[in-house]
VMD Tcl script that draws the C-alpha trace (Angstrom):
set ca {
  {-18.38 1.04 57.96}
  {-18.20 4.73 59.27}
  {-16.06 7.43 57.74}
  {-15.42 10.90 58.65}
  {-17.20 13.63 56.51}
  {-14.66 15.08 54.08}
  {-13.73 18.58 54.26}
  {-15.13 19.21 50.82}
  {-18.58 18.09 51.73}
  {-18.51 20.05 55.07}
  {-17.94 23.16 53.06}
  {-20.73 22.40 50.62}
  {-22.49 25.69 49.85}
  {-26.34 26.23 50.12}
  {-26.06 28.10 46.93}
  {-25.47 24.98 44.90}
  {-28.54 24.33 42.70}
  {-31.03 22.33 44.70}
  {-34.25 21.44 43.01}
  {-37.09 19.27 42.15}
  {-40.04 19.37 39.54}
  {-43.43 18.18 39.92}
  {-45.97 17.76 37.27}
  {-49.75 16.98 37.04}
  {-52.11 16.38 34.08}
  {-55.85 16.39 34.77}
  {-58.47 15.47 32.14}
  {-59.12 16.49 29.36}
  {-55.32 17.19 29.41}
  {-54.58 13.28 29.81}
  {-55.00 10.88 26.85}
  {-56.67 8.45 29.32}
  {-59.59 9.57 31.69}
  {-57.03 9.65 34.33}
  {-54.89 12.12 36.48}
  {-51.48 11.78 35.61}
  {-48.81 12.72 38.48}
  {-44.98 12.97 38.11}
  {-41.97 14.11 40.06}
  {-38.01 14.10 39.75}
  {-36.32 14.14 43.12}
  {-33.19 16.25 42.60}
  {-30.83 15.80 45.76}
  {-27.14 15.72 46.69}
  {-25.52 13.22 44.50}
  {-23.94 11.01 47.15}
  {-27.39 10.37 48.76}
  {-29.45 7.26 48.25}
  {-33.01 7.09 47.59}
  {-34.88 3.81 48.57}
  {-38.43 2.80 47.87}
  {-40.47 1.66 51.07}
  {-43.87 -0.15 51.13}
  {-45.63 0.51 54.53}
  {-48.92 -1.41 55.05}
  {-52.02 -0.01 56.56}
  {-51.93 0.10 60.50}
  {-54.13 0.65 63.36}
  {-52.56 2.32 66.48}
  {-53.26 2.44 70.23}
  {-54.69 5.78 71.80}
  {-52.14 8.01 72.90}
  {-49.39 6.68 70.75}
  {-46.45 8.57 69.71}
  {-44.63 8.69 66.21}
  {-41.06 9.29 65.91}
  {-40.51 11.35 62.58}
  {-36.97 12.68 61.45}
  {-36.33 14.82 64.25}
  {-39.37 15.23 66.47}
  {-42.19 13.13 67.85}
  {-45.96 13.75 66.71}
  {-49.10 12.21 68.21}
  {-50.19 8.97 66.12}
  {-53.60 8.60 64.70}
  {-55.57 5.49 65.21}
  {-55.57 4.34 61.62}
  {-53.05 4.89 58.86}
  {-53.17 4.03 55.24}
  {-50.88 1.80 53.23}
  {-48.20 3.89 51.30}
  {-45.45 3.41 48.82}
  {-42.59 5.95 49.47}
  {-39.51 7.02 47.39}
  {-37.46 8.42 50.11}
  {-33.71 9.53 51.13}
  {-32.87 6.57 53.13}
  {-31.58 8.48 56.20}
  {-34.90 10.27 57.13}
  {-38.37 9.22 58.06}
  {-40.35 11.13 55.43}
  {-40.33 10.87 51.71}
  {-39.73 12.99 48.71}
  {-42.71 11.66 46.89}
  {-45.12 8.86 47.07}
  {-48.62 7.50 46.88}
  {-51.31 5.83 49.21}
  {-53.87 3.03 48.68}
  {-56.53 5.66 47.94}
  {-54.87 7.00 44.90}
  {-53.33 10.10 46.50}
  {-49.86 11.17 45.26}
  {-47.76 14.03 46.75}
  {-44.41 15.56 45.69}
  {-42.53 18.43 47.53}
  {-40.17 21.36 46.52}
  {-37.70 23.30 48.50}
  {-38.70 26.99 48.67}
  {-37.24 30.21 50.26}
  {-39.58 33.35 50.95}
  {-39.46 36.66 52.85}
  {-40.36 34.58 55.90}
  {-37.07 33.36 57.28}
  {-36.11 29.78 57.70}
  {-35.11 28.70 61.21}
  {-32.60 26.04 61.84}
  {-34.70 24.69 64.84}
  {-35.75 20.93 64.28}
  {-39.45 20.60 63.64}
  {-41.16 18.52 60.98}
  {-39.35 18.50 57.63}
  {-41.38 19.03 54.38}
  {-40.67 15.24 53.55}
  {-42.29 14.19 56.95}
  {-45.37 16.32 56.25}
  {-45.71 14.63 52.97}
  {-45.49 11.06 54.32}
  {-47.96 11.95 57.23}
  {-50.21 13.29 54.61}
  {-50.19 10.13 52.65}
  {-50.58 8.13 55.84}
  {-53.61 10.03 56.97}
  {-55.53 11.68 53.88}
  {-57.91 9.62 51.76}
  {-58.18 12.56 49.33}
  {-55.84 15.21 47.92}
  {-57.94 17.79 49.62}
  {-57.86 15.77 52.93}
  {-54.20 15.40 52.81}
  {-53.82 19.10 52.25}
  {-55.67 19.54 55.49}
  {-53.29 17.15 57.29}
  {-50.20 19.16 56.11}
  {-51.71 22.48 57.09}
  {-53.00 21.28 60.48}
  {-49.59 19.68 61.30}
  {-47.97 22.81 60.17}
  {-49.91 24.97 62.50}
  {-49.19 22.44 65.65}
  {-45.61 21.64 65.14}
  {-44.05 24.06 62.35}
  {-41.41 23.14 59.83}
  {-37.79 22.98 60.14}
  {-34.54 21.10 60.61}
  {-31.60 20.23 58.30}
  {-32.85 18.64 54.94}
  {-29.47 17.16 54.09}
  {-27.23 14.52 55.79}
  {-24.49 17.17 56.54}
  {-23.17 18.64 59.83}
  {-23.78 21.92 57.99}
  {-27.45 22.82 58.22}
  {-29.46 23.11 55.06}
  {-33.10 24.34 55.74}
  {-35.99 25.40 53.62}
  {-39.59 25.72 53.39}
  {-41.89 23.63 51.13}
  {-44.16 23.66 48.26}
  {-46.37 20.67 47.56}
  {-48.27 19.11 44.55}
  {-51.12 16.77 45.59}
  {-53.23 14.67 43.40}
  {-55.90 12.09 43.41}
  {-58.24 10.49 40.97}
  {-60.41 13.70 40.42}
  {-58.29 16.76 40.97}
  {-54.94 18.30 42.00}
  {-53.89 20.97 44.57}
  {-50.80 23.05 44.86}
  {-49.97 23.90 48.33}
  {-47.16 26.64 49.04}
  {-45.86 27.38 52.58}
  {-43.96 30.15 54.28}
  {-43.29 28.95 57.71}
  {-46.58 28.13 59.25}
  {-48.58 30.29 56.84}
  {-49.84 28.89 53.43}
  {-52.00 29.27 50.32}
  {-53.33 26.55 48.19}
  {-54.62 26.33 44.61}
  {-57.09 23.82 43.33}
  {-56.34 22.32 39.87}
  {-59.48 20.96 38.26}
  {-58.52 20.61 34.60}
  {-55.30 21.03 32.51}
  {-51.64 20.77 33.07}
  {-49.44 22.14 36.03}
  {-45.98 22.10 37.22}
  {-44.28 23.39 40.28}
  {-40.31 24.05 40.81}
  {-38.57 25.59 43.84}
  {-40.56 28.95 43.81}
  {-43.79 30.36 44.75}
  {-46.37 29.96 41.83}
  {-49.65 30.76 43.37}
  {-50.63 34.26 42.33}
  {-54.12 35.56 42.66}
  {-55.84 32.32 42.15}
  {-56.13 31.39 45.76}
  {-58.57 28.71 46.66}
  {-57.81 28.18 50.40}
  {-55.40 30.10 52.63}
  {-54.20 30.51 56.30}
  {-56.63 32.92 57.97}
  {-53.53 35.19 59.18}
  {-51.99 35.04 55.75}
  {-53.10 38.62 54.67}
  {-53.05 40.23 58.05}
  {-49.58 39.01 58.65}
  {-48.42 40.25 55.17}
  {-49.90 43.62 55.96}
  {-48.19 43.77 59.42}
  {-44.89 43.05 57.94}
  {-45.23 45.94 55.31}
  {-45.33 43.37 52.42}
  {-48.70 44.29 51.30}
  {-50.71 47.54 51.69}
  {-54.16 45.85 52.02}
  {-55.27 47.44 48.89}
  {-56.32 45.61 45.73}
  {-56.02 41.99 44.87}
  {-53.76 39.85 46.83}
  {-51.00 38.02 44.72}
  {-49.40 35.43 47.19}
  {-46.24 34.77 45.24}
  {-45.74 38.67 44.57}
  {-46.14 39.35 48.17}
  {-44.11 36.54 49.80}
  {-41.38 35.98 47.01}
  {-37.96 37.40 47.99}
  {-37.04 40.56 45.83}
  {-33.45 39.07 45.64}
  {-33.89 35.55 44.90}
  {-31.17 33.09 45.95}
  {-29.10 31.61 43.00}
  {-30.89 28.17 43.26}
  {-34.29 29.68 42.77}
  {-33.13 31.95 39.92}
  {-31.88 28.72 38.08}
  {-35.34 27.20 38.86}
  {-37.22 29.75 36.80}
  {-35.84 28.44 33.35}
  {-36.74 24.76 34.43}
  {-40.28 25.97 35.54}
  {-40.93 27.50 32.42}
  {-39.49 24.56 30.18}
  {-41.64 22.19 32.30}
  {-44.75 24.17 31.66}
  {-43.98 24.42 27.67}
  {-43.33 20.53 27.57}
  {-46.67 19.91 29.19}
  {-48.52 22.47 27.13}
  {-47.09 20.86 24.03}
  {-48.43 17.49 25.02}
  {-51.79 18.71 26.34}
  {-54.62 16.40 25.23}
  {-52.46 13.41 24.92}
  {-50.48 13.04 28.06}
  {-49.74 9.61 29.10}
  {-47.26 7.91 31.60}
  {-44.71 7.78 28.77}
  {-45.12 11.35 28.04}
  {-44.39 12.31 31.69}
  {-41.33 9.88 31.67}
  {-40.13 11.70 28.76}
  {-40.38 15.03 30.41}
  {-38.66 13.76 33.56}
  {-35.81 12.60 31.26}
  {-35.35 15.98 29.54}
  {-31.72 16.90 29.99}
  {-31.62 20.06 27.91}
  {-34.10 21.85 30.34}
  {-32.25 20.85 33.48}
  {-35.41 18.85 34.58}
  {-33.31 15.83 34.55}
  {-30.49 17.26 36.67}
  {-26.75 16.34 36.91}
  {-25.00 19.59 38.00}
  {-22.27 19.71 40.57}
  {-23.12 18.33 43.82}
  {-26.79 17.65 42.57}
  {-28.60 15.10 40.64}
  {-31.99 13.65 39.91}
  {-31.61 10.80 42.40}
  {-35.19 9.21 42.01}
  {-38.26 9.61 39.80}
  {-42.06 8.74 40.02}
  {-45.11 8.71 37.64}
  {-48.52 7.79 38.55}
  {-51.57 7.15 36.67}
  {-54.96 7.62 38.68}
  {-57.85 6.53 36.64}
  {-61.15 8.34 37.30}
  {-62.89 4.93 37.35}
  {-62.58 3.74 40.96}
  {-62.96 0.04 39.65}
  {-59.51 0.37 37.90}
  {-56.15 0.49 39.90}
  {-54.07 3.41 40.28}
  {-50.39 2.50 38.80}
  {-47.37 4.15 40.30}
  {-43.91 3.76 38.43}
  {-40.80 4.26 40.50}
  {-36.95 4.06 39.57}
  {-35.40 3.59 42.94}
  {-32.26 4.59 41.15}
  {-30.60 7.97 40.00}
  {-30.92 9.50 36.38}
  {-34.24 8.56 34.96}
  {-32.83 9.10 31.45}
  {-30.95 5.63 32.32}
  {-33.22 3.97 34.77}
  {-36.16 1.82 34.50}
  {-39.53 2.98 35.77}
  {-41.19 -0.10 37.33}
  {-44.98 -0.44 38.03}
  {-46.19 -0.71 41.73}
  {-50.05 -1.58 42.42}
  {-51.55 -1.72 45.82}
  {-53.22 -4.93 46.26}
  {-53.09 -8.53 47.48}
  {-49.44 -9.54 47.87}
  {-47.94 -5.90 47.96}
  {-44.80 -6.09 49.96}
  {-41.47 -4.52 50.46}
  {-38.92 -5.40 47.68}
  {-35.78 -6.13 49.53}
  {-33.40 -5.05 46.63}
  {-34.50 -1.30 47.04}
  {-34.31 -1.23 50.72}
  {-31.29 0.43 52.43}
  {-29.42 -1.10 55.47}
  {-30.54 0.40 58.78}
  {-28.08 1.43 61.71}
  {-30.53 1.90 64.64}
  {-29.44 4.17 67.47}
  {-25.88 4.34 65.99}
  {-26.99 6.11 62.95}
  {-25.43 9.37 62.35}
  {-28.95 11.01 62.27}
  {-29.78 9.75 65.67}
  {-26.64 10.41 67.56}
  {-26.03 14.01 68.87}
  {-24.48 16.17 67.47}
  {-25.93 14.71 64.25}
  {-24.11 13.82 60.90}
  {-20.43 13.75 62.34}
  {-20.00 10.47 60.33}
  {-21.38 8.97 57.23}
  {-22.56 5.34 56.73}
  {-23.05 3.22 53.56}
  {-26.76 3.32 52.80}
  {-26.56 1.77 49.20}
  {-29.33 -0.74 48.53}
  {-28.70 -3.87 46.27}
  {-30.29 -2.30 43.22}
  {-28.56 0.92 43.75}
  {-25.21 -0.91 43.69}
  {-26.22 -2.78 40.46}
  {-27.33 0.18 38.86}
  {-24.15 2.27 39.60}
  {-22.00 -0.48 37.86}
  {-24.36 -0.41 34.81}
  {-24.16 3.44 34.79}
  {-20.27 3.17 34.81}
  {-20.46 0.63 31.93}
  {-22.90 2.86 29.92}
  {-20.18 5.74 30.23}
  {-17.05 3.56 29.59}
  {-17.89 0.59 27.27}
  {-20.02 1.78 24.36}
  {-21.06 -1.73 23.11}
  {-21.97 -3.32 26.63}
  {-23.43 -0.10 27.70}
  {-25.85 0.00 24.67}
  {-26.80 -3.47 25.56}
  {-27.53 -2.60 29.09}
  {-29.54 0.46 28.09}
  {-31.67 -1.81 25.53}
  {-32.35 -4.13 28.54}
  {-33.65 -1.09 30.43}
  {-35.94 -0.05 27.61}
  {-37.32 -3.51 27.01}
  {-38.11 -4.29 30.71}
  {-39.79 -0.78 30.92}
  {-41.72 -1.37 27.88}
  {-42.95 -4.60 29.26}
  {-44.14 -2.92 32.35}
  {-45.94 -0.20 30.42}
  {-47.61 -2.80 28.11}
  {-49.01 -4.86 31.08}
  {-50.13 -1.60 32.77}
  {-51.78 -0.51 29.41}
  {-53.56 -3.93 29.06}
  {-54.83 -3.52 32.66}
  {-56.08 0.09 32.25}
  {-57.87 -0.79 28.83}
  {-58.99 -4.11 30.09}
  {-57.56 -5.92 27.20}
  {-55.37 -8.28 29.27}
  {-55.42 -7.63 32.91}
  {-53.03 -9.99 34.93}
  {-54.47 -12.00 37.69}
  {-55.52 -9.92 40.78}
  {-53.29 -11.78 42.98}
  {-50.19 -10.93 40.84}
  {-50.78 -7.13 40.79}
  {-49.50 -6.71 44.12}
  {-46.23 -8.52 43.21}
  {-45.76 -6.59 39.95}
  {-42.92 -4.01 41.42}
  {-41.07 -6.98 43.21}
  {-41.04 -8.93 39.77}
  {-39.79 -6.01 37.84}
  {-37.07 -5.09 40.51}
  {-35.91 -8.75 40.39}
  {-35.79 -8.74 36.49}
  {-33.79 -5.32 36.45}
  {-31.34 -6.66 39.24}
  {-30.71 -9.85 37.02}
  {-30.12 -7.47 34.05}
  {-27.14 -5.88 36.13}
  {-25.90 -9.09 37.50}
}
mol new
graphics top color blue
foreach p $ca { graphics top sphere $p radius 0.5 }
foreach p [lrange $ca 0 end-1] q [lrange $ca 1 end] { graphics top cylinder $p $q radius 0.2 }
display resetview
């Protein structure tokens, strides 16, 4: 059922807080010999985020690939991926691939102006990097190569009023993490080999640059942003002197996130990361005006290649009242239908020009059940508490199963690993029924 966009939505202001937070812990900061990755995806509160499994694929030479707005050249082989994505677009807010690579992105505004022309969204770049990169470093090269070729741009919101931004990325694998920050086609990257790190809607790479676009410094000098003398500080040179409201608001969240990570350094686990993503006081778990944390993800990437990587995804808004459910790539891994949104083909408002003139109902079955549960948690204290307890018990069951797997105390049969996420989605759906 299509319905016109309401005048209230059409007048939505780009100064509304728009945010995300990404976190990583690299040994010895983690309690286990594993890299731990986490992200909250903060998006417009009327948006639906689905969890999509895409198996590995082979593609004919010369194949083209339709992303959100533009086509790109397809590669011969793509990796299997699990994606948490706004259901109207092709790319993803966060995800992982079968090689243990995880990526999250953030909106950022710099001195380099953001164009409204349609190119690759940051979310498209994220998915393309997961499908094509078998390590964090390789995925970074995928993004920078695509940026050079196609550029980034286009509206990042399902709305007739364009909302555009550039992107920063946190990439992680079993051995290390990388921060990649962009300004148009230019970029700088920082390698994280140990300790904790977070990113949040602002440039954070200063003088510690591990790799960069060859034109980065000459361009900054030509623009008069840098005099060419002394050490080059990327964030200082490229950040706006007058930050938009949304970036100013992110500074406090960035500092709070860093403090929460540092307090737990040496003992960081999946549960610790989930706790940080649920932190409402800092604004990391967001619920302000038109924006809300719409989906969350935590991944455990063991150093030992014989151990599986485990990815916990909510597929529902507000991690403080959602269930992190474990996904493992393996035999039997498949799409869970309860977290897949309906599709509208050529009639989709994102496909028809001019775009986004109408809206469609993209709610998937788990999202619908969860919305009812959220309502009960807010309105009926006794029933709401029962539902919240069911959520906690279910999440603990998943964490216990994964802990047994990672410590080799009680590993489930290999053929059951691929079906773990589906099993937990079904249990959660039953809890809301």
